[in-house]
C-alpha positions as CSV (number, residue, x, y, z in Angstrom):
1,M,-39.5,8.2,2.0
2,S,-36.8,7.8,4.0
3,I,-34.5,4.4,3.7
4,N,-34.4,1.8,6.2
5,Y,-30.8,1.6,6.4
6,D,-30.5,-1.6,8.3
7,E,-32.7,-3.6,5.9
8,R,-32.1,-1.5,2.5
9,I,-28.0,-0.5,2.8
10,P,-26.2,-3.0,4.9
11,N,-23.7,-1.2,6.2
12,N,-20.9,-1.0,9.2
13,V,-20.7,2.9,9.1
14,D,-23.4,3.4,11.2
15,L,-25.9,4.9,9.0
16,S,-29.1,4.8,11.2
17,S,-27.5,7.5,13.5
18,D,-26.0,9.7,11.1
19,K,-28.9,11.6,10.4
20,R,-26.8,14.3,8.0
21,L,-25.7,11.6,5.8
22,Q,-28.9,10.1,5.8
23,R,-30.4,13.0,4.2
24,A,-27.7,13.2,2.0
25,L,-28.3,9.7,0.6
26,E,-32.0,9.9,0.8
27,H,-31.5,12.5,-1.7
28,W,-28.8,10.4,-4.1
29,Q,-30.1,7.2,-3.9
30,P,-33.3,7.6,-6.0
31,A,-31.0,9.4,-8.6
32,F,-28.8,6.5,-8.4
33,L,-31.8,4.1,-9.3
34,D,-33.0,6.4,-11.9
35,W,-29.5,5.9,-13.4
36,W,-29.2,2.6,-13.0
37,Q,-32.6,1.9,-14.7
38,D,-31.4,4.4,-17.6
39,M,-27.7,3.1,-17.8
40,G,-27.8,-0.3,-16.1
41,P,-27.8,-3.7,-18.2
42,E,-30.4,-3.2,-21.0
43,G,-33.4,-5.4,-21.1
44,W,-32.8,-7.4,-17.8
45,Q,-33.8,-5.1,-15.1
46,A,-36.8,-7.3,-14.2
47,S,-35.1,-10.8,-14.2
48,D,-34.0,-13.0,-11.3
49,V,-30.4,-13.2,-11.5
50,Y,-28.3,-15.3,-9.2
51,L,-26.0,-12.8,-7.3
52,R,-23.7,-12.4,-4.6
53,T,-24.5,-9.8,-2.1
54,A,-22.3,-8.4,0.8
55,V,-24.1,-7.9,3.9
56,S,-21.1,-7.5,6.3
57,T,-17.6,-7.9,6.0
58,D,-17.0,-11.0,8.0
59,A,-15.9,-14.4,6.3
60,G,-20.0,-15.3,6.4
61,G,-21.4,-12.1,5.5
62,W,-19.9,-10.6,2.5
63,A,-20.8,-13.1,0.0
64,Q,-24.5,-14.4,0.0
65,F,-26.0,-15.9,-2.9
66,G,-29.5,-15.8,-4.0
67,L,-31.7,-15.0,-6.9
68,V,-32.4,-10.9,-6.8
69,K,-33.8,-8.3,-9.4
70,M,-30.9,-6.1,-10.2
71,P,-33.1,-2.9,-9.4
72,E,-33.5,-4.4,-6.0
73,Y,-30.1,-5.2,-5.1
74,R,-28.9,-4.4,-1.7
75,W,-26.0,-1.9,-2.2
76,G,-24.3,-1.8,1.0
77,I,-21.4,0.4,2.3
78,F,-18.5,-1.5,4.1
79,L,-15.1,-0.4,5.5
80,A,-12.6,-3.0,6.1
81,D,-11.9,-3.6,10.2
82,P,-10.0,-1.0,11.5
83,V,-6.4,-1.5,12.4
84,A,-5.3,-0.8,16.2
85,D,-3.1,2.2,16.2
86,R,-2.4,2.0,12.5
87,R,0.5,4.5,11.3
88,I,1.2,6.1,7.9
89,G,3.0,4.1,6.2
90,F,5.2,6.1,3.8
91,G,5.9,9.9,2.9
92,D,6.9,12.9,4.8
93,H,4.3,11.6,7.7
94,F,5.8,8.6,8.0
95,G,5.3,6.9,11.5
96,Q,2.5,9.5,12.3
97,P,-0.9,8.1,13.4
98,V,-3.3,7.9,10.6
99,W,-6.2,10.7,9.8
100,Q,-9.6,10.0,10.7
101,D,-10.7,13.1,8.8
102,V,-9.6,15.0,6.1
103,P,-6.6,17.4,6.5
104,G,-7.3,21.0,5.4
105,E,-4.1,20.9,3.1
106,Y,-5.1,17.6,1.4
107,R,-8.7,18.0,0.9
108,N,-8.6,18.9,-2.8
109,V,-5.9,16.3,-3.5
110,L,-8.4,13.8,-2.0
111,Q,-11.2,14.7,-3.1
112,R,-9.9,14.5,-6.8
113,I,-8.4,11.1,-6.2
114,I,-11.9,9.6,-4.6
115,V,-13.8,11.1,-7.7
116,T,-11.4,9.9,-10.3
117,Q,-11.7,6.5,-9.0
118,A,-15.6,6.8,-8.3
119,D,-16.0,7.9,-11.8
120,T,-14.5,4.4,-13.3
121,E,-17.2,2.3,-11.5
122,P,-20.5,3.6,-13.4
123,A,-18.4,4.4,-16.5
124,S,-17.6,0.3,-16.9
125,V,-21.6,-0.6,-16.4
126,E,-22.5,2.1,-19.0
127,Q,-19.8,0.5,-21.1
128,Q,-21.6,-3.2,-21.0
129,R,-24.6,-2.2,-20.8
130,H,-25.8,-3.7,-23.8
131,L,-23.8,-7.0,-23.6
132,G,-26.7,-9.1,-21.9
133,A,-28.2,-9.0,-25.5
134,T,-25.3,-11.2,-26.7
135,A,-24.4,-13.2,-24.1
136,P,-22.6,-16.6,-25.1
137,S,-24.4,-18.5,-22.0
138,L,-26.7,-17.8,-18.8
139,Y,-23.3,-18.5,-17.2
140,D,-21.3,-15.7,-18.8
141,L,-24.7,-13.3,-18.3
142,R,-24.7,-13.7,-14.7
143,N,-21.0,-13.0,-14.3
144,L,-21.3,-9.7,-16.5
145,F,-24.5,-8.8,-13.7
146,Q,-22.5,-9.6,-11.2
147,V,-19.5,-7.3,-12.1
148,N,-21.9,-4.8,-13.2
149,V,-23.6,-4.8,-9.5
150,E,-20.4,-4.8,-7.7
151,E,-19.4,-1.9,-9.7
152,G,-22.3,-0.1,-8.3
153,R,-21.6,-0.9,-4.4
154,H,-18.1,0.4,-5.4
155,L,-19.6,3.5,-6.7
156,W,-21.7,3.6,-3.4
157,A,-18.4,3.2,-1.3
158,M,-16.8,6.4,-2.7
159,V,-20.2,8.1,-2.6
160,Y,-20.4,7.8,0.7
161,L,-16.8,9.1,1.5
162,L,-17.7,12.2,-0.8
163,H,-21.0,12.8,1.5
164,R,-19.4,11.9,4.8
165,Y,-16.0,13.9,4.3
166,F,-16.4,16.6,1.7
167,G,-19.5,18.5,2.9
168,R,-21.2,20.5,-0.2
169,D,-18.3,20.1,-2.6
170,G,-18.6,15.9,-2.1
171,R,-22.4,16.1,-2.6
172,D,-22.0,18.0,-6.0
173,E,-19.4,15.7,-6.9
174,A,-21.5,12.6,-6.3
175,E,-24.3,14.1,-8.3
176,A,-21.9,14.7,-11.0
177,L,-20.7,11.1,-11.3
178,L,-24.7,9.9,-12.3
179,D,-24.5,13.0,-14.7
180,R,-21.2,12.2,-16.8
181,R,-21.6,9.0,-19.5
182,A,-18.9,6.9,-21.1
183,G,-18.1,7.9,-24.7
184,D,-20.5,11.1,-24.5
185,A,-18.7,14.0,-26.4
186,D,-20.1,16.7,-24.4
187,N,-19.7,15.2,-20.8
188,P,-17.7,12.1,-20.8
189,R,-16.1,10.1,-18.2
190,I,-12.9,11.6,-16.6
191,L,-10.5,8.6,-17.8
192,D,-10.2,7.8,-21.8
193,A,-10.5,4.0,-21.4
194,F,-13.6,4.5,-19.8
195,N,-15.3,6.2,-22.7
196,Q,-14.0,3.3,-24.9
197,A,-16.9,1.3,-26.7
198,C,-17.2,-2.3,-25.1
199,P,-19.4,-3.8,-28.2
200,D,-18.7,-7.7,-27.8
201,W,-17.6,-10.3,-25.2
202,L,-13.8,-10.7,-26.1
203,T,-13.7,-7.0,-25.3
204,F,-15.6,-7.4,-22.0
205,F,-13.1,-10.4,-21.5
206,C,-9.9,-8.2,-22.0
207,F,-11.4,-5.4,-20.5
208,T,-12.1,-7.0,-17.4
209,T,-8.7,-9.0,-17.3
210,F,-6.5,-5.7,-17.5
211,T,-8.5,-2.8,-17.2
212,D,-10.2,-3.9,-14.0
213,R,-6.7,-5.2,-12.8
214,D,-5.6,-1.4,-12.9
215,G,-8.4,-1.0,-10.5
216,K,-7.0,-3.5,-8.1
217,Y,-3.6,-1.7,-8.3
218,Q,-5.2,1.6,-7.7
219,L,-7.2,0.4,-4.9
220,A,-4.2,-1.2,-3.5
221,S,-2.2,1.9,-3.7
222,L,-4.9,3.8,-2.1
223,A,-5.4,1.2,0.8
224,E,-2.0,2.6,2.1
225,S,-3.5,6.0,2.5
226,A,-3.0,7.9,5.6
227,F,-6.6,9.0,5.3
228,D,-8.0,5.7,7.1
229,P,-11.5,5.9,5.8
230,L,-10.4,5.8,2.4
231,S,-7.9,3.0,3.3
232,R,-10.5,0.9,4.9
233,T,-13.0,1.4,1.8
234,C,-10.6,0.4,-0.3
235,R,-9.5,-2.9,1.3
236,F,-13.0,-4.2,1.3
237,M,-13.4,-3.3,-2.3
238,L,-10.5,-5.4,-3.1
239,T,-12.3,-8.4,-1.9
240,E,-14.8,-8.0,-4.6
241,E,-12.5,-7.0,-7.4
242,A,-11.0,-10.4,-7.4
243,H,-14.0,-11.4,-8.9
244,H,-13.8,-9.3,-11.9
245,L,-10.3,-10.3,-12.8
246,S,-11.2,-13.9,-12.5
247,V,-14.4,-13.3,-15.0
248,G,-11.9,-11.9,-17.6
249,E,-9.2,-14.0,-17.1
250,D,-11.5,-17.1,-17.6
251,G,-13.1,-15.9,-20.4
252,V,-10.3,-15.4,-22.5
253,K,-8.7,-18.7,-21.6
254,R,-11.8,-20.3,-22.6
255,V,-12.0,-18.6,-26.0
256,L,-8.4,-19.8,-26.7
257,L,-9.2,-23.1,-26.0
258,R,-12.1,-23.2,-28.2
259,A,-10.1,-21.7,-30.6
260,L,-7.6,-24.9,-30.5
261,E,-10.6,-27.5,-30.5
262,L,-11.8,-25.8,-34.3
263,A,-8.6,-25.5,-35.4
264,A,-8.4,-29.2,-35.0
265,Q,-12.0,-29.6,-36.7
266,D,-10.5,-27.6,-39.8
267,P,-8.0,-29.2,-42.4
268,D,-6.2,-26.2,-42.5
269,G,-6.3,-25.3,-39.0
270,D,-8.6,-22.2,-40.1
271,V,-10.2,-21.2,-36.5
272,R,-12.4,-18.5,-38.4
273,R,-13.8,-21.1,-41.2
274,Q,-15.1,-23.2,-38.2
275,G,-16.8,-20.0,-36.8
276,G,-14.2,-19.4,-33.9
277,I,-11.9,-16.5,-32.7
278,D,-8.4,-17.3,-33.6
279,V,-5.1,-16.9,-31.6
280,D,-3.9,-14.1,-33.5
281,T,-7.1,-12.0,-33.1
282,V,-7.0,-12.6,-29.3
283,Q,-3.5,-11.5,-29.4
284,K,-4.7,-8.1,-31.2
285,Y,-7.4,-7.3,-28.3
286,V,-4.9,-8.3,-25.7
287,N,-2.4,-6.0,-27.2
288,Y,-5.1,-3.1,-27.1
289,W,-6.3,-3.4,-23.7
290,F,-3.3,-4.1,-22.0
291,S,-1.6,-0.9,-23.6
292,Y,-4.7,1.1,-22.8
293,S,-4.9,0.0,-19.1
294,L,-1.1,1.1,-19.0
295,D,-2.0,4.7,-19.5
296,L,-4.5,4.8,-16.6
297,F,-1.8,4.5,-14.2
298,G,-0.6,8.1,-15.5
299,S,2.6,9.5,-16.7
300,E,5.9,7.4,-16.0
301,V,7.5,10.9,-14.6
302,S,4.8,13.0,-12.6
303,S,4.8,15.7,-10.2
304,N,1.2,14.7,-9.0
305,A,2.6,11.1,-8.1
306,A,5.5,12.8,-6.1
307,T,3.1,15.1,-4.2
308,F,0.5,12.0,-3.4
309,F,3.4,9.9,-2.2
310,A,5.2,12.8,-0.2
311,G,1.5,13.5,1.5
312,G,0.8,10.0,2.5
313,I,-1.9,10.1,0.1
314,K,-1.3,7.1,-2.2
315,G,1.4,4.7,-1.7
316,R,3.1,1.7,-3.6
317,Y,1.8,-1.9,-3.9
318,R,2.3,-3.6,-0.7
319,E,4.2,-0.6,0.7
320,D,4.7,-2.1,4.4
321,V,6.0,-5.6,2.6
322,E,7.9,-5.0,-0.5
323,W,10.0,-2.0,0.3
324,E,12.4,-1.0,3.3
325,D,12.8,2.8,2.0
326,H,9.4,4.4,3.2
327,T,10.3,8.1,2.5
328,A,12.0,7.5,-0.8
329,L,13.8,11.0,-0.7
330,S,17.0,10.1,-2.3
331,A,16.3,7.1,-4.5
332,V,16.4,7.2,-8.1
333,H,14.6,5.3,-10.9
334,V,16.0,4.7,-14.2
335,L,13.7,5.0,-17.4
336,P,14.5,4.5,-20.8
337,L,13.1,8.2,-22.5
338,V,13.1,9.0,-26.0
339,D,16.0,11.4,-26.9
340,N,16.9,12.6,-30.6
341,G,15.2,9.4,-32.1
342,R,16.8,7.0,-29.7
343,L,16.2,5.5,-26.4
344,V,18.4,6.7,-23.4
345,D,18.5,5.4,-19.8
346,T,17.7,8.3,-17.6
347,E,17.6,8.6,-14.0
348,V,14.3,10.1,-12.6
349,P,13.9,10.9,-8.6
350,L,11.9,8.1,-7.4
351,R,9.1,10.2,-5.9
352,N,8.3,11.4,-9.7
353,A,8.3,7.8,-10.6
354,M,5.8,6.3,-8.4
355,N,3.1,5.9,-11.4
356,Q,5.9,3.7,-13.2
357,V,6.5,1.7,-10.0
358,L,3.1,0.9,-9.7
359,R,2.6,0.3,-13.1
360,Q,5.6,-2.4,-13.0
361,S,3.5,-4.3,-10.2
362,Y,0.5,-4.3,-12.6
363,V,2.7,-5.7,-15.4
364,E,4.0,-8.5,-13.4
365,D,0.8,-9.4,-12.1
366,S,-0.4,-9.5,-15.8
367,E,2.4,-11.5,-16.8
368,R,1.3,-14.2,-14.4
369,V,-2.1,-14.3,-15.9
370,V,-0.3,-14.7,-19.6
371,K,1.8,-17.3,-18.0
372,R,-1.6,-19.2,-17.0
373,W,-3.2,-18.6,-20.1
374,N,0.1,-20.1,-21.9
375,R,0.2,-23.1,-19.6
376,A,-3.6,-24.0,-20.5
377,L,-2.5,-23.8,-24.3
378,E,0.3,-25.9,-23.6
379,E,-1.5,-28.5,-21.6
380,A,-4.0,-28.6,-24.8
381,G,-1.2,-29.5,-26.9
382,S,-0.6,-26.6,-28.6
383,D,2.8,-24.4,-29.1
384,V,0.9,-21.0,-29.6
385,R,1.3,-18.3,-27.0
386,I,-0.1,-15.2,-25.8
387,T,2.4,-12.6,-25.2
388,L,2.3,-9.1,-23.7
389,P,3.2,-5.8,-25.5
390,S,6.1,-3.5,-24.3
391,T,5.0,-0.9,-21.8
392,R,6.0,1.6,-24.4
393,F,3.5,0.1,-27.3
394,H,0.7,1.9,-28.4
395,R,0.6,4.5,-25.5
396,R,-1.5,7.8,-25.6
397,Q,-0.3,9.2,-22.2
398,G,2.9,9.2,-20.6
399,V,6.5,9.9,-21.9
400,Y,5.7,7.3,-24.6
401,A,2.8,9.2,-26.1
402,G,3.6,10.8,-29.5
403,H,6.3,7.8,-30.3
404,H,5.7,4.7,-32.3
405,F,6.8,1.7,-30.8
406,A,6.5,-2.3,-32.1
407,P,5.0,-4.9,-29.5
408,D,8.8,-5.7,-28.7
409,G,9.4,-1.9,-27.8
410,T,11.4,-0.8,-30.7
411,L,11.2,2.5,-31.6
412,L,9.5,3.1,-35.2
413,T,9.0,6.0,-37.9
414,A,5.2,7.0,-38.2
415,D,5.4,5.1,-41.6
416,Q,6.4,2.0,-40.2
417,W,3.9,2.0,-37.3
418,A,1.1,2.5,-40.1
419,A,2.2,-0.2,-42.3
420,R,2.1,-2.8,-39.3
421,R,-0.6,-1.5,-37.1
422,D,-3.2,-4.0,-38.1
423,A,-0.9,-6.6,-37.6
424,W,-0.6,-6.0,-34.0
425,L,-4.3,-4.1,-32.9
426,P,-7.9,-4.9,-33.9
427,S,-8.4,-3.8,-37.3
428,E,-12.0,-2.9,-38.6
429,A,-12.2,-6.1,-40.4
430,D,-11.3,-8.0,-37.1
431,R,-13.9,-5.9,-35.1
432,A,-16.7,-6.8,-37.4
433,Y,-15.7,-10.7,-37.6
434,V,-16.0,-10.8,-33.6
435,A,-19.3,-8.5,-34.1
436,S,-20.8,-11.2,-36.1
437,L,-20.4,-14.1,-33.9
438,M,-22.1,-12.2,-30.8
439,Q,-25.2,-14.3,-31.1
440,P,-26.9,-14.8,-27.6
441,V,-27.2,-18.5,-25.9
442,Y,-29.9,-18.4,-23.1
443,E,-30.4,-22.0,-22.9
444,P,-28.9,-23.4,-19.3
445,G,-25.7,-25.4,-19.9
446,Q,-25.5,-24.3,-23.7
447,M,-22.5,-22.5,-25.1
448,A,-21.9,-19.9,-27.9
449,H,-19.9,-21.7,-30.7
450,W,-17.1,-19.6,-30.1
451,I,-16.3,-20.2,-26.4
452,A,-15.5,-23.3,-24.4
453,A,-17.6,-24.4,-21.2
454,P,-16.2,-23.3,-17.7
455,K,-14.9,-26.0,-15.7
456,R,-17.5,-25.5,-13.0
457,G,-20.4,-23.5,-12.0
458,I,-20.8,-20.9,-9.5
459,N,-20.9,-21.1,-5.9
460,K,-20.9,-25.0,-6.3
461,M,-23.9,-24.9,-8.5
462,P,-23.8,-26.8,-11.8
463,V,-22.9,-25.2,-14.9
464,D,-26.3,-25.7,-16.4
465,Y,-28.0,-24.1,-13.3
466,V,-30.3,-21.3,-14.4
467,Y,-28.1,-18.4,-13.5
468,V,-30.5,-15.6,-15.1
469,R,-34.6,-16.3,-15.2
470,R,-35.4,-13.9,-17.8
471,A,-39.1,-12.1,-16.6
């Protein structure tokens, strides 16, 4: 059966009049739905969930709420409104009109970037598919599913670009997006962070705080792109990405505040003895997922980053607002690099350091999140604080991979690292303890013992609203 594009797939890309694109999506949509049934949230496909659905890009249309079964969710395709007379904002083509189609010389580069971004969207759904079995509340369960369906919509957004602008190669890549699997030994997802397990809700909250925040900055850099359809796609995706970040940030804060409550109930301040997640364990998970997310930006020194910037493919965060020199031809960036067992400040051509420049914007944003957590801890009367580790800590890619650093950035020997690793990153015992707390709570308004209740519900609904109704 053909798809009714006006009803089934909300869009502002005129699908109803594009016969070639219709045929491509008619072939791809059943495969997507099969993937969703196989790899989407396990055990909840027939449940009614209070979800937000985008049906247009205007203020009243991009966030409509209602109960819907996830396989019936209306995954739409939206581009932000075009900017009149938009010009390329950086690189060798600075000031020229943006591209409405793909220039031949940048075809392979653009396709690779779009595929890599697209691959992260179904990957996170796969990583999180079992979490519904241990949800700490219906409120949190609904937030998980909202993140999941929006990752699915972001996949649709990237698949639209592949189908619309990259011909048979794009269609083949779109199919491959549904074939790879997070963590699969033979056919894994492209980026390592999206092959990591997400077995518990503390992991989920840290993942959405830090790894989805990487997504924000990748999308923001692509929103600067000279390829206008990609720019417009990413600008709209950013409106939804903000929710994912808030789910993670608020989740971690609620775990921390509950830890303080439980510590106050124990004569020795032992949070674990009272069945909670102590602040030291939260810190370890923060260290792990912040450092893993740093790798997603790529190497600090990168010829690919220079090529992407020079070509107008991928810009800096808020390129037109925060930067004056939009060609970056003669500027340098100073990096502390390891040389003969010590750190030496080294000048790198700025274009080659664009991954690091974007990473720094991400770090500054993450620091603001940590400040908000610490303000909540302070207001609750505690003197404990969360900190971010150095960007050199626990790196597996880039110029610091293969070296060992303490959280404060001090260079260590392999033996020094091995002796302290479990003090800085989750140990097997830590993970086992957190896993032992993951018992589901499905009663409306009730929360698992280890997490505080949210301050408010969703879309002005009460916290005890039945956000998910099991079939």
